[in-house]
N, C-alpha and C positions, 0 to 999 in steps of 0.2 A: 359114520362119524362117531367119536367117543363122547358119551354123555357125561355130565358132571358127576352123576352118582357113581360112576365107575371109579372115581378117585376117592371115594369115601372108604370107611373102614372095611377091610377085606372080609371080616367076619359077618358083615351085614350084606355086602353086595353078592356074596355067594349064597345067601339065603334064597332059595328058590321060591319060597312063598312070597317074599317081598318083591322079587322080580316079576313073579306072576301077577301080583296085585297091581303093579305099575302097568303091565301089559293089558290087563283087564280094564283098568280105569281109562287107559287110552282108547280102548275099544268103545267103552261107553261114552266117553267125551273125547272125540278125536282132537288133537292139537291143531290150532289154526295153521294154515299154510303160510310160511314166511319165505322171503327171498333168501337165497343162499349168500351168506356173508363170508368173505375170505379175509385173511390177514388179521390185523389187530382187532381185538374185541371191541365192539361198538356199544353205545348205550342201549340199542335195541336188543342186544344179546345178554344184557344184565337182567337176571330174573326172567329169562325167556320162557314164554308159556308153552313152547314146544319141547322143553327140556325134560328129561326124566326126573331130575332133581326137583323141578317145580311140582310134578305130580307126587313125588315121594314125600315132600313136606306136608301136603294136604293129607296124604294117607297116614303119616306118622302120628297125627293128632286124632285120627279116627280108627285106631286099632288095626290099621292096614286093611280096612274093609272097603273095597271099591264101591259097594252099594251105598254105604253110609257117606262116602266121600263125594259121590257123583254130583249132588245138588250144589254143594259148597264150591267145588272147583268150577262148575259150569257158570255160577254167578260171578266168580272171580274173573274168569276169562271175559265175560261180558263187561264187567267193570273196567278191566284194562283196555278193552276196545273203546269204551266211552271216554275214559279219563286220559288214556295214553301217557302214563307216567314218564316213559322214555323220551317223550317229546317236550315235556314241560321245562320251562326256563323261568328265572326270577321275574321276567316281565309279565308272566301270566298270573302272578300273585304279588303285585307291587306293594299293596297296603301292608301286608304281613311281612314281606321281605325287608321293608324299611324299619321294622320294629327292632331288629337285631335280637330277637328273643331266642331263636334257635341258631346256635353258632356251630359251624363245622370246625373243629379244632385242627390247627396246623402246627407244624414245627418250622423253624428257620427264621431268618431275619424279619423282624416286625410282627411275628406271629402273636405276640402278647399285647399288641396295641389295641386290638379289638376288645380286650378284657379290661381296659383301663377304667371305663365308666361302670361303676358297680351300683348296688342297690341304694347306697347312701346318696349318690349323685341323683338318682331318680327321685328319691324322697325330697331332695333339695329343690328339684324342678317343680314338684307338686306343691311344695311350700310357697314357692314364688307365685304359682297360679292362685292358690288359696288366699294369699295375702296381697293380691292385686299388684304384685311387682310385674306389671304387664310387659315392660320393655325387656327385662331379663328373661322372662318366660317365652316371649315371642322370638327372641334371638335364638334361644335353645331349640325351639320348635323348627325354626327356619333352617338351622344347621342340620337338624335331623332329616328334614325333607331333601336336603342336598346330598345326603350320604348315598353312596352306591348301593344298589340292591344286594342283599346278602341272604344266604351264602352264594358266592360266585359259582358258576358251573364248573370252572377249572380252578385249581389252586393258584393263589397269587404268585408272581415271580419270586424265585428263590425259596419258596415254601413248599412243603409237602404235607399231605393229610396225616394227621396224628392218629395213632392207634394205641390200645392197651398193649401190654407185653405179650398178650395172647394173639394179637393181630386184629382185634375188633376195632373198627373205626368208631370215633367218638363224636357225638353231638352233645353240646352243653346247652340245656334249656334254662333260660332265666325267666322265672315266672313273673317277676315284677315288670318285665318289658312286654309281656304278651297281652295284647288287647284284641282278642278274637272277635269281640262284638263290633269292631269297626269294619270288618270285612264281610262280604256276602258269604252265604253257605257254599256257593260254587267255588269262590276263591279259597275258602278254608280247606275244602276237600283237595283242591289242586295243590295248595301249599304243603299239606301233609304228604301227599303223594310225591311231590317234588323232593321233599326232605328225605323220605324213606328211600326213594330211588337214588338220591345223592349219596346216602350212606352205603347203599349196596355197590355203587360204583367205586367207593373208596375202599372196599374190601381188598386187601393185598392178594395178589395172584399166587403168593407162596403158600406152602402148606405147613401145618403144625403137626406135632407128634401127639397122638392120643395115648391113653393108658396102656394099650397093648403094643406101644412102640411103633405103630404103623402110621403112615402119612394120612392126614385127614384134611379135606378142603375146608378153608375158613368160609363160613356162610352166614355168620350172625353179626349183629350190630350192638352198639353200646350207646345208651343215652344217660347223661347225668342230669337229674332234675333238681335245680336249686329252687326251693319252694318259698323263698322270701317273697312277700307280696301276694301270696295266695289268697283268693277270695272264693267263697262258696258259689258266687255267680258264675264261676268258670266251669262248674260241674257239667252242665249240658254240653259244653264244647269239649271237655275232657272225654265225655262219653262217646262223642262222635270220633275222636281221635283213636280211642281204644277199639272201636268197632272196625275201623279201617285196618289197624294193625292186626287184629284178631282174625278178621274175615278175609283180608287180601294178602297178608304176609305171615301165615303161620310158620313156625319154626325159624323165624328170623331173629327173635329177641335173644341176645346173649347176656346182657346185663342192663337192668333198669335200676339205677342207683339214685336214691333220694337223699338230699342233704338239706340242712336248715329247715326242717319241717316244723310248722307251728305246733304248740303244745296240744292243741285240740285236734291234731290231724288223725289221731287214733280213731276218733269218731267218724271223720271224713273217710278214712280208709275202709270202714265197715260198709260205706256206700259204694266205694269204687271197686273194692275187691271182687264182689260177685260179677262185675262186668268183665273180668278177666277169665280166661280159661286156665286150667291148671298148668299148662305148658308155659304160659307167660308169667303166671303168678310165681312159679318156681324160680324165675330169673329176677325177681324184685328184691332189692337189698336196701335196708335203711341204715345209713352210716351213723357212727357214733357222733355225739354232739361236737366233739373237737374237730371233726372233719367238716369244716365250714367254708371251704372254697374249692374251686375246681381242681387245683393242683393236688390238694390233699385227697380229693375224691378219686383222682386217677391213681394215686399211690395206694389208696385203700383197695381199689379193684385189682391193682397189680399184685397185691398180696394174696389174692384169692385164686382158686382154681375155677375157671369158667368154661362153660361148654362153648365150643367154637364151631362145631360142625353140625351136620344133620342128626347124628346119632350120639 
């Protein structure tokens, strides 16, 4: 069968050293046996751990050295066996899926409805709570508890998943909605794994053109981080999220765009930045001050040249 890596840039796949490195890493860490899937690509085949591209992504951040890569890919395979991202659904992380902090952007009728309640609405709810407007606050909380879990596994009727012009699927993170302390560590891990796998399933099956005018498989993701409501108490939870992205999904970040960052975030970034490896750090963008909502952020990213594939 044809592996994903074969559809990457020809100048890379014909590199005998890279192909040899993949073969050697597979010898050191044999891919788990999976049942043969035919027909339409299923969730279990997204980010498949028996795929050449999976091995190539780990090698690409380790100078294509199989011996340096062996331990990291071995632990990642074990992590996937334990967490099973392909089998996760919103019901496995209900506390966090009811917060509507991580939104999978869509296009089509009704796609903007989920964006109607913004930071100022949340501030109003907090004001009601602080000022003992119990009835109003309780009503809003009850409405929240009755909302469906989000994001849904499949796109809502008449809607489709939204991407940047490059083809990167987009998740919009609303910091003021995120309350990670309300969930267990196990649920938090499953929630992030569900979201990343959700992003990977949303990657278009079409290809883009790279600088050398040859077709390249889209394999990266985009997250827009709206940092209104950020608190330093979130840092331990952010650290855990970064570790999962860095250790389990290398080579997947295409754009990590920050908007509405607080004035003191420069100091916070000095704490966060060392947690990232250079591969992820190079995909981080801080938008200008006038880029203050998700639509402007998408436009900001669409005006940039972003890395979409493995190479």
